[in-house]
Structures are given as structure tokens and as C-alpha cells.
C-alpha positions as CSV (number, residue, x, y, z in Angstrom):
1,M,149.0,85.5,82.9
2,R,147.6,88.1,80.5
3,R,146.1,91.3,81.9
4,L,142.5,92.0,80.8
5,R,139.7,94.5,81.7
6,F,136.3,93.1,82.1
7,G,133.9,93.9,79.1
8,T,136.5,94.9,76.6
9,P,136.9,93.2,73.2
10,A,140.0,91.6,74.5
11,W,138.0,90.1,77.4
12,R,135.4,88.8,75.0
13,R,138.0,87.1,72.9
14,Y,139.6,85.6,75.9
15,L,136.3,84.1,77.0
16,A,135.4,82.7,73.6
17,G,138.9,81.0,73.5
18,L,138.6,79.0,76.7
19,P,138.2,75.4,76.9
20,R,134.8,74.1,76.6
21,A,133.0,70.6,76.3
22,A,134.0,69.4,72.8
23,E,133.9,66.3,70.7
24,P,137.0,64.1,71.3
25,S,139.5,64.3,68.5
26,A,138.7,62.3,65.3
27,R,141.6,59.8,66.0
28,A,140.4,59.2,69.6
29,S,136.7,58.8,68.4
30,S,137.6,56.5,65.5
31,S,140.0,54.3,67.7
32,A,137.4,54.2,70.6
33,A,134.6,53.2,68.1
34,R,136.7,50.2,66.9
35,I,137.6,49.2,70.3
36,V,133.8,49.4,71.6
37,N,132.6,47.5,68.6
38,D,135.2,44.8,69.1
39,V,134.6,44.3,72.8
40,R,130.8,44.2,72.0
41,R,131.4,41.5,69.5
42,R,134.2,39.4,71.0
43,G,133.8,40.2,74.7
44,D,136.6,38.8,77.0
45,R,138.8,37.9,74.1
46,A,138.9,41.6,72.9
47,L,139.6,42.8,76.5
48,L,142.6,40.4,76.8
49,A,143.9,41.4,73.5
50,Y,143.7,45.2,74.1
51,T,145.2,44.8,77.6
52,R,148.2,42.9,76.1
53,R,148.5,45.6,73.3
54,F,147.9,48.7,75.3
55,D,149.1,47.8,78.9
56,G,151.7,45.3,78.0
57,V,150.0,42.9,80.5
58,V,149.1,39.3,79.6
59,L,146.0,38.2,81.6
60,T,143.6,35.2,81.5
61,A,139.8,35.8,81.6
62,D,139.6,34.6,85.2
63,A,142.2,37.2,86.2
64,L,140.0,40.1,85.0
65,R,138.3,40.2,88.4
66,V,140.8,41.1,90.9
67,R,140.6,39.1,94.2
68,S,139.6,40.9,97.3
69,A,142.8,39.7,99.1
70,F,144.9,41.2,96.4
71,V,143.3,44.6,96.8
72,R,143.7,44.4,100.6
73,D,147.3,43.3,100.4
74,A,148.1,46.3,98.1
75,A,146.2,48.6,100.5
76,R,148.5,47.4,103.4
77,R,151.5,49.1,101.5
78,A,149.8,52.5,101.8
79,D,151.2,54.7,104.6
80,P,149.0,54.2,107.6
81,A,148.6,58.1,108.2
82,L,147.4,58.3,104.7
83,V,144.8,55.6,105.3
84,D,143.6,57.4,108.5
85,S,143.2,60.5,106.4
86,L,141.1,58.5,103.8
87,R,138.9,57.3,106.4
88,A,138.3,60.7,107.8
89,M,137.7,62.0,104.3
90,A,135.3,59.3,103.6
91,G,133.4,60.2,106.9
92,R,132.9,63.8,105.8
93,I,131.9,62.9,102.4
94,E,129.3,60.5,103.5
95,A,128.0,62.8,106.1
96,F,127.4,65.6,103.6
97,H,126.0,63.4,100.9
98,R,123.4,61.7,103.2
99,R,121.8,65.2,103.3
100,Q,121.2,65.0,99.7
101,K,119.0,61.9,99.7
102,E,115.7,62.2,97.9
103,R,112.7,60.4,99.3
104,G,110.0,61.3,96.7
105,F,106.5,62.3,97.6
106,R,102.8,61.3,97.7
107,M,100.0,63.6,96.6
108,R,96.5,62.6,97.6
109,L,93.7,64.3,95.5
110,S,90.4,65.3,96.9
111,D,88.6,62.5,95.1
112,G,90.9,59.7,96.6
113,S,93.3,59.5,93.6
114,L,97.0,59.1,94.4
115,L,100.0,60.7,92.5
116,E,103.4,59.7,93.6
117,E,107.0,60.4,92.7
118,V,109.0,57.2,93.5
119,V,112.7,57.6,93.8
120,A,114.8,54.5,93.6
121,P,118.5,53.5,93.2
122,L,119.9,52.4,89.9
123,P,120.3,48.8,89.8
124,S,124.0,49.0,89.0
125,V,126.9,51.5,88.6
126,G,130.4,51.3,86.9
127,L,133.1,53.4,88.3
128,Y,136.1,54.1,86.0
129,V,139.2,54.7,88.0
130,P,142.3,55.8,86.1
131,G,145.8,54.4,87.0
132,G,149.5,55.4,86.7
133,A,150.1,59.2,87.0
134,G,146.4,59.8,87.0
135,A,145.6,57.6,90.1
136,Y,143.5,59.7,92.4
137,P,142.3,58.0,95.6
138,S,140.3,61.0,96.4
139,S,138.2,60.6,93.3
140,V,137.5,57.0,94.2
141,L,135.8,58.2,97.4
142,M,134.0,61.0,95.7
143,T,132.4,58.7,93.1
144,A,132.0,55.6,95.2
145,L,130.4,57.1,98.5
146,P,127.4,58.9,96.7
147,A,126.6,55.6,94.9
148,R,126.7,53.9,98.3
149,V,124.6,56.6,100.0
150,A,122.1,56.2,97.1
151,R,121.9,52.4,97.9
152,V,123.1,51.2,94.5
153,P,122.9,47.4,95.1
154,R,125.9,46.7,92.7
155,V,128.8,49.0,92.2
156,V,131.9,47.6,90.2
157,V,135.2,49.3,89.4
158,A,137.3,49.3,86.3
159,T,141.0,50.3,86.5
160,P,144.0,49.6,84.4
161,P,145.9,46.3,85.2
162,R,148.9,47.9,86.9
163,A,147.0,50.6,88.9
164,L,146.8,48.7,92.2
165,E,150.4,47.7,92.2
166,T,151.7,51.1,91.4
167,S,149.2,53.0,93.8
168,P,148.7,51.5,97.2
169,A,146.7,54.6,98.0
170,L,144.3,53.7,95.3
171,A,143.9,50.2,96.7
172,A,143.4,51.8,100.1
173,A,140.7,54.0,98.9
174,L,138.8,51.1,97.4
175,V,139.0,49.2,100.9
176,V,137.8,52.4,102.6
177,A,134.9,52.5,100.2
178,G,134.1,48.9,100.6
179,L,134.8,48.0,97.0
180,E,137.7,45.7,97.2
181,G,135.7,42.8,96.0
182,A,134.2,44.5,93.0
183,V,137.4,45.5,91.0
184,F,138.1,44.5,87.4
185,R,141.5,44.8,86.0
186,I,140.8,46.6,82.7
187,G,141.3,50.2,81.5
188,G,140.7,52.5,78.5
189,A,137.9,52.5,76.0
190,Q,137.8,48.8,76.3
191,A,136.7,49.1,79.9
192,I,133.9,51.6,79.1
193,A,132.6,49.0,76.4
194,A,132.8,46.1,78.9
195,L,130.8,48.0,81.4
196,A,128.2,49.1,78.9
197,Y,127.5,45.8,77.1
198,G,128.9,43.2,79.4
199,T,131.2,40.3,78.7
200,A,131.4,36.7,80.0
201,S,133.5,38.1,83.0
202,I,132.2,41.6,83.5
203,P,128.6,42.4,84.0
204,K,127.1,45.3,82.2
205,V,125.9,48.3,84.3
206,A,123.1,51.0,84.1
207,K,125.5,54.0,84.6
208,I,129.2,54.8,84.1
209,V,131.0,57.5,86.0
210,G,134.5,58.6,86.6
211,P,137.4,60.6,84.7
212,G,139.4,59.2,82.0
213,N,141.7,60.0,78.9
214,A,140.4,61.2,75.5
215,Y,139.7,57.6,74.5
216,V,137.6,56.9,77.6
217,A,135.6,60.2,77.0
218,A,135.1,59.1,73.3
219,A,133.9,55.6,74.3
220,K,131.5,57.1,76.8
221,R,130.0,59.2,74.1
222,I,129.6,56.2,72.0
223,V,127.8,53.9,74.5
224,R,125.5,56.6,75.7
225,G,122.0,55.2,75.1
226,A,122.9,51.7,76.0
227,V,123.8,53.1,79.5
228,E,123.9,56.5,81.0
229,T,127.1,58.0,81.5
230,D,128.4,61.2,83.4
231,A,129.1,64.5,81.7
232,D,132.4,65.1,79.9
233,A,134.9,66.5,82.2
234,G,137.2,69.2,81.1
235,P,140.4,70.7,82.5
236,S,140.2,72.1,86.0
237,E,139.1,75.8,86.7
238,V,139.3,78.3,89.4
239,V,138.3,82.0,89.4
240,I,139.1,84.0,92.4
241,L,137.2,87.2,93.2
242,D,139.1,89.7,95.5
243,D,139.8,93.3,96.3
244,E,142.6,95.3,98.0
245,G,142.0,93.5,101.3
246,A,142.9,90.0,100.1
247,D,146.0,88.2,101.0
248,A,148.2,88.1,97.9
249,G,150.0,85.1,99.2
250,Y,146.8,83.1,99.5
251,V,145.6,84.2,96.1
252,A,148.8,83.1,94.4
253,A,149.0,79.7,96.1
254,D,145.3,79.1,95.2
255,L,145.8,79.9,91.5
256,L,148.9,77.7,91.3
257,A,147.2,74.8,93.0
258,Q,144.7,74.6,90.1
259,A,147.4,75.2,87.5
260,E,149.4,72.1,88.7
261,H,146.8,69.6,87.7
262,G,148.8,68.7,84.7
263,S,146.9,68.9,81.5
264,G,148.3,72.3,80.5
265,D,144.8,73.5,79.7
266,E,143.6,74.6,83.2
267,T,141.7,77.9,83.5
268,V,143.2,80.0,86.2
269,V,141.6,83.5,86.6
270,L,142.0,86.4,89.3
271,V,139.1,88.9,89.1
272,T,140.1,92.0,91.2
273,T,139.3,95.5,91.8
274,S,142.9,96.2,92.8
275,E,145.7,97.0,90.5
276,A,148.2,96.8,93.3
277,L,147.0,93.4,94.4
278,A,147.1,92.2,90.8
279,D,150.7,93.2,90.5
280,T,151.7,91.5,93.6
281,V,149.8,88.3,92.8
282,E,151.4,88.2,89.3
283,R,154.9,88.6,90.8
284,L,154.3,85.8,93.4
285,V,152.9,83.3,90.8
286,G,156.0,83.8,88.7
287,E,158.3,83.4,91.9
288,R,156.4,80.2,93.1
289,I,155.7,78.4,89.9
290,A,158.8,76.2,90.1
291,S,157.3,74.5,93.4
292,V,154.3,73.0,91.6
293,A,154.1,69.3,90.7
294,N,153.9,69.9,87.0
295,V,155.9,73.0,86.1
296,A,156.0,72.9,82.4
297,S,152.2,72.1,82.0
298,A,151.4,74.7,84.7
299,R,153.4,77.4,82.7
300,R,151.5,76.2,79.7
301,A,148.2,76.6,81.4
302,L,149.0,80.1,82.8
303,E,150.1,81.1,79.4
304,R,147.1,79.8,77.5
305,N,144.2,80.4,79.9
306,G,145.7,82.3,82.9
307,A,144.3,85.9,83.2
308,I,144.1,88.8,85.7
309,V,140.8,90.6,85.0
310,R,140.4,94.2,86.4
311,V,136.9,95.2,87.4
312,R,135.5,98.6,88.4
313,D,133.8,97.3,91.4
314,L,132.7,94.0,93.0
315,D,129.4,94.1,91.1
316,A,131.2,93.9,88.0
317,G,133.4,91.2,89.5
318,V,130.4,89.0,90.2
319,A,129.4,89.5,86.5
320,A,132.8,88.5,85.4
321,V,132.8,85.3,87.5
322,N,129.4,84.4,86.3
323,A,130.4,84.9,82.6
324,L,132.9,82.3,83.2
325,A,130.7,80.1,85.2
326,P,133.7,78.1,86.5
327,E,134.2,74.7,88.1
328,H,135.5,76.5,91.3
329,A,135.0,80.0,92.4
330,Q,136.7,81.6,95.5
331,V,135.5,84.8,97.1
332,M,138.1,86.6,99.2
333,A,136.7,90.2,99.1
334,R,134.8,92.3,101.7
335,G,131.3,91.1,102.0
336,A,132.3,87.7,100.7
337,S,129.2,85.9,102.2
338,E,126.8,88.1,100.4
339,L,128.7,88.1,97.1
340,A,129.0,84.3,97.2
341,R,125.2,84.0,97.2
342,R,125.2,85.7,93.7
343,I,128.0,83.6,92.2
344,V,127.3,80.9,89.5
345,A,129.9,78.0,89.7
346,G,130.2,74.4,90.3
347,A,131.2,75.1,94.0
348,V,131.9,78.4,95.8
349,F,134.5,78.8,98.4
350,V,133.9,81.7,100.8
351,G,136.4,83.7,102.6
352,A,140.2,83.8,103.1
353,H,140.3,80.3,104.9
354,A,138.3,78.3,102.3
355,P,140.7,77.3,99.4
356,V,139.5,74.9,96.7
357,A,141.9,72.4,97.7
358,V,139.9,71.8,100.9
359,G,137.0,70.7,98.6
360,D,139.3,68.6,96.5
361,Y,140.4,66.6,99.6
362,G,137.1,66.0,101.2
363,I,135.6,68.7,103.5
364,G,132.3,67.1,102.5
365,P,130.7,68.4,99.2
366,N,131.7,66.5,96.0
367,H,134.6,67.5,93.8
368,V,133.4,66.1,90.5
369,L,132.0,69.4,89.3
370,P,130.6,70.8,85.9
371,T,133.5,72.4,83.8
372,G,133.8,74.5,80.7
373,G,130.9,76.9,81.7
374,A,128.5,74.0,82.4
375,A,128.0,75.3,85.9
376,R,125.3,77.6,84.2
377,F,123.0,74.5,84.0
378,A,124.7,71.4,85.7
379,S,125.5,70.3,89.3
380,A,128.0,68.4,91.3
381,L,128.0,64.6,91.4
382,S,125.7,63.5,94.3
383,P,123.6,60.6,95.4
384,R,120.8,62.1,93.0
385,V,122.7,61.1,89.9
386,F,122.7,57.4,91.1
387,R,118.9,57.3,91.5
388,R,116.0,57.4,89.1
389,R,112.7,59.1,89.6
390,M,109.5,57.6,88.5
391,A,105.8,58.8,88.5
392,R,103.1,56.3,89.7
393,V,99.4,57.2,89.1
394,S,96.4,55.6,90.8
395,L,93.1,57.1,89.8
396,T,89.5,56.6,91.1
397,D,86.4,56.0,89.0
398,E,85.4,59.5,89.7
399,A,88.7,61.0,88.7
400,A,89.0,59.0,85.4
401,A,85.4,60.2,84.5
402,R,86.3,63.8,85.3
403,L,89.5,64.0,83.4
404,A,88.3,62.1,80.3
405,P,86.6,64.9,78.4
406,H,89.5,67.3,78.7
407,G,92.1,64.8,78.0
408,A,90.2,63.4,74.9
409,A,89.7,66.9,73.5
410,I,93.5,67.7,73.7
411,A,94.4,64.2,72.3
412,R,92.0,64.7,69.3
413,A,93.5,68.2,68.7
414,E,96.9,66.6,68.5
415,G,95.6,64.1,66.0
416,F,95.4,61.0,68.2
417,P,91.7,59.9,68.4
418,V,92.4,56.6,70.1
419,H,94.3,58.3,73.0
420,G,90.9,60.0,73.5
421,E,88.9,56.8,73.2
422,S,91.3,55.2,75.7
423,M,90.3,58.0,78.3
424,E,86.5,58.0,77.4
425,R,86.1,54.3,77.9
426,R,86.8,54.8,81.6
427,S,84.2,57.6,81.9
């Protein structure tokens, strides 16, 4: 991990070089465009051809939809203790997200006119669920349960054809979420195209969410407009703010926990007022890195994007964290609760006993968070993203007559005389 001082030219160069939301590679974009166009044109035939080509699995059209019994059978192979943990996690996620439901409002004017904001669920949502080494049952719950809380009437899942066989935990999460009857055996850019445009076997949806590889991300960009998609997800990020009183062992473990995600592009930063703590944390990270799940990629992440940033005081520390606007921030310094109120991040974890990992594994808030500095303007996944808001206007004769002269004057100033006439005819 490099050592920096906040505010120096080296700090600014480091900040400018961190991963940010970017266009997928030209190769991924070109390949995804060909796949999307082919699926849009040939439907199921294209899906079956790409599944044979990319996944080495030969399917028929009637096998694209997975039988509920197959998912339940796969789920039975999961460790019962793990299933209990998934159920407990689901309960906490659902309880938190129920507090986020929006109900709209009604505004009655003095003349009897009525203005309303109507909030309604999207008619359908497609969840993309990666398979293989990237199969994450926790992310199934984090995407499916907010859609359920939002009361989306139709939620479907697309996952690569071998995912359920290789990951019983994934199947168990789908059963816990109540989606075992809504799974399609298709992955990659072709899955995104199928969800966006529909095929004979796979119904199109209104919105697509869920993580995926570069080809999935490129396909989402291509189909935006035909459907809504979630934001581009970048590598995981954590920034820890602490002082001399922090537990160096906790800090080192929490930094390594984010570095082990496996892309090699994770951002792992310690912001501290204490040179002694920085020294100890750096030593512990070096000693313990061999214990992470993806040692080579974790080392690469620490070399590329890892940093220990010295600040003169905790106010400067807050400024450093906010300049990064990370996916996750942890505050383990004196006055942590007060400092946390000033932090800009996708999610903030306060105090020594609240590591980011408890958010990853379902204390309640969603772990699908803005990355790449997008926390400056974006928010976590929630039931709100699965609902649409619509205005509804009911005017009395009196209100129409009162508003017409003002509206018509503005319309004519903008060069739209018939807009003015449309209002004046009601006066």
C-alpha cells in the first residue's frame, strides 16, 4: 500500500487514477452489440446457440425455463445451517426495506383541485444472477427482496446454465426469496438481450438489475432505453477513517476483507491521523494477506489502489473520505457517531464493532451500492428503484380559468401559441 499525505500532488494523482465508471472495452462492447442484435432478431434460436458456444451446454427451448422442482432439489444440497442463515438474513433485509416504501401524497388546493403523486410498482423486473466463481446468494436476496417489498408483480431471474448445479447455496437463496419458479437458464449478454426484448420463451421486463461481467455491463448499456437498467457497478471500495485509538487488527482485517473480492481493482484506503497506527496496520496487512480468498488479486488491488493517507486531524480525514466518496466508509475514531454524520459514502459503518462485512451479509441495509465516486449523487438499491412515480392532476373550472392567463403568457413567450390556446379555451 502506498503512503500519502492528504492534499499533496501525490494524493491528487492517486485520486485521479482510481477506477471510475467507464465505458466497457471496445471488444466487450462490439461483442455484446452483435449478441444483443442477434437475440433481438432470432430470439430463442440465438439463445440456444450462444449457450452451446459460450457455456458448452446444449439446451432445447423448453429447457430454458428451469422447473421449480429442479431449483428446490438443488437447494436441498445446501448446508442446512447455511439455509437457516439465509432465512435470517432475508428477514433482516426485508424488515429494513419495508421502512423504505413510498406511498406518494395528495395535495388539495383551496379551490377544490387535486394534485397527487402516485407511486406504483414496475410491472416486471429481471434479476441477473452470475454463476460459477461469481455466484453470490447474498446478492440474490439483496436484489430480489426489495423488488418483492415494492410489490413488483412479476420478477424473473436469468442465470448461467450450470449455476444452480454448481452452487446449491444460490438455489437455496432463490427458494428463500420465493423465486424458484421464475428462473431461466441463460447467462451473459444474451440474457440481458432476452430480458430487454423478450423471446418466445423469456418474457421481456421493464427493468434489469444485478451484477455481471464486462459483456453483461456492455449489453446493459446497449439496451438502455428499451428497458431501464441499474447503474454500472465497479470494483468494491472501502475507506476507513481512524485515529490513534483504533484497533489495528480490526483495521487490517477490514481492509483485507475488501481486497479479497477478486477483481484486483478494489480500492482499499486507510485515512488516519496516527503514523504509529499506519505502521502497524501496514505490517499486519502484509502478514495476513496470505489468508484471503484471492491472494494474487488482493495483492494486485493493494498495489494498484491501496493507500494509507495521513491527515493532520479528523476534520481533514472527513474531507479525504468525502473526496473519495467510496462505496463503503468505516469510522473508527473518537467521536465516530458525529464524524459519520458528515461522511459521503454509499454506506457508512460506525464504530469498532461495525465492519463492512456485516453489511455484505445482511444486517439490513442493501449491499448494492454506488461505486467509483458515484456516492456523491447516487444511492443504494432499495424498493424505490422498483417503483415509478407519476403525477395526477384534477382541476376545477375555477382553477383552470385562474391558471390560463399565466400559463398562456409563458407558452407564447416560448413560441408555442397553441399551448396557450389549449389553456385559454378552459377559461
